[in-house]
N, C-alpha and C positions, 0 to 999 in steps of 0.2 A: 777543135773544130777543124774543118777543112775550108780552105779559100780555095775555090777556082777560077782563077782570073789570069788571062792572057798578057794583058799590058803591064810589062815590068814596073813601070814607076808607080800605076795604081795599087799593084800588089805590094810592092815594097812600103808605100805609104799605108796601105791597110796592116799588113804583118807588124809593121813597127807601132801603130796605134794599139793593136790589139795585145801585143806583148806589153805596152806600158799600162795597159788595165789587169794585167796580171792572168792572161789568156793564153794558151798554148794552141797553136795554129799549124796545121801543114799546109803546102802549097802545091797545087798542081797548076801548071803553065799553060796546058791545052785540054783539048776536048777529051782526048782518049786516055790522058794520065787521069784526068779529073774522074772519067767511069771507072778506071781501074781502082783508084782510092775510094771513091764513094761506094761501090758496090762491094769492096772489102769491109766496109763498116766500121764500128768502134768509134764514131764520132757523136757529139752531143748535138751539134750544129753544123750544118754546111752553107757556106756561103757561095753563092752559084753564079758566075757571069753567063747571060743568056746568049751572048756571040762570042763563039770560041772558034780556033782553029781545029780541023780534025774531026770534031763532031760539037754540035750546038748544044747549049745549055739545057734546053726543053728535052732533048733526045736522051741527056744523062739523066735528067729528073724523071722521066717516065721508065728509064729502067730500073733506077732506084726503087720506085714504087711497084712496079712490076714485080721485084724481088720480095716485096712485102716488108721492106725497110720503111719505117714510120719517123725517121730521123727529121727535126725540123730543118726545113729549107729556105733561105732567105734569097730571092732571085733578084741580081742586080741587071740594069739594063738601060741603056740608052732611049730605047722605045718607050713613050711616055703615055701613048694614046690608049684609051680605054679598051680598044679590042686585044691589043697587046698586054696589057695587064690581066685580063679575064683569061687569055689563053694561058699565060705563067701560070695562074692560080688554079686553073682547070688541069692544067699537066701534072699537078700535084704540088705546087709551091704553097709554102705557109704564109709567106710575107712576098711582098714585091716592092723593090726601092729603085726608084728611077734616078739616073746619071745626069748631071752631076749632083751631089749629096754631101749634107755635112757629116762628118764622123760620129758627131753626138747623135744624130738621129739613127746611123746605123747601131751604135752601141744600145740606144733606147729598144729598138726592133729586137736585136740580139738578145737583151735581156729579157724581154718579153716571151721570146720562142723559148728560151729556157726554162722560164718559169711555167710554160705551157708543157713543154717535154717533161718536166718533173711531175707535173700533175697528171699527165697520161701514163706515166711508168712508175707506179707508186714502187717502192723496195718491199719486197717480200720475203728475200732471202738474204741472210747476212753470212758473210763468210771469212776467216781468218784462217790462212795455212789450212789444215785440213778440217778446222771445226766449222759447221754449218748449222745455222739457227733459222728455221722456218717460223715466220710470223703467221702464217695463214694456218698450218698444220699444228703450230705449237709444238714442233718436236726439234731435237738438237741431235746431231751426230758427229762425231770426229771419226775421221777415216773410213767413213761408212758404217762405224759402229754405233748404235741407239745408245743416247745418255739419257737417263731419266731424272728430269729436276722438278722441284716442287715450284709453285707458282713465284714465289718470292725469288727463287734462284733463276728462275726463268727471266724475271724482270732485271734482275742484277746482271746477268749475262747479257741480256740484250743492251743494256746500257754500256758494259764494256765494249760490246763488239761496235756499236755505233761512234764509239770514241776510241776504236784501236790506234795503237801508237802513241796515245797521248796520256799524260798523267791524269788520273781520276781520283780527287780528293775525298774523304770521309766525308765532309761537307755536302760536296755535290752528290753524293749516294744518297745521303739523309734526305736532302730535298727533292731530289728527282725520283728516288725509288721508293721511299718511305713517307715522303710528303710531311716532313716535320722538320722544326728547326734543329739546327745542332747542338748535340748534347756531349760536351766533352767526357763525361764519366760512361757513356754507354759504350758497351764492346760489341753492338748488336752487328755492326759492320764487319769486324773481324771474324766473328763467329760464322756469318754465312759466306762470307769469302771463302774462310778456311774449308768450309763444306762444299763449296762451288767447286775450289781448286781440287779438291780430292776426288771430284766426279771428271772433271774435264782434262786433267793432267796426270792423275796418279799412275794410270796404266799406260802411259805414252812416253816415248822416248824423250820428246822435247817439250820442256814446259811452256805455257802460253802466258798464263796469269802471273804476274812478277809482283812483289812488294817492292815500292820505291821508298826508301829509308827516310823517314821525315817528311814525307810528301803525299803518300798515298800508294795507288795500285796502278797497273800498265798491262792491258792485255795486247801482246804484239806478235806478229809473225816472227818465228826465230830467225829467218833469212834475212830480217832488217835490223841495221844497226840502231841499238838503243838509245 
């Protein structure tokens, strides 16, 4: 997320609290830096102070929205009257929190905005290195070359890509892709994984789908450390 806050003490407090919650935040200390970072995009949530040197928060917010960016924005302000809150929301803010506030309330609002953002932006394309799976068109390509998969192979690849970089066990695949309890005698997983590997890896230099001995399988970007 992006935190745009000019008060050093408040910014330090918020950044420390967000880090303790396992969140990653960039900081902008004035309006102009905030505008530059906000319009560059790439953030899941923006926490934006209203009163800033160089450029006020609402001007930044209007610029973000004018650029077509729908990133959820939580406006922070010492202005607590109804007119000020309405102005902030009408400028494009998704939520408005008045100072002083409890960090727990800020986190609750951030979590609500994160849920809303995920709901508004459903994931339709999965990518790992040059491999691309389009959930809407039901197509698969690697490095621009189309790959023809059968329905079960498509479902298997989707599960692998949603868990890229993680070990996926046979039990997980049977329960989530085939919807039945684990049978230690069946080789259905190995057969399908072998066929899938032949289609997505055979004609390419770098393999993506790997067997993890004694554990299961892993689909990962070759550039990442296993």
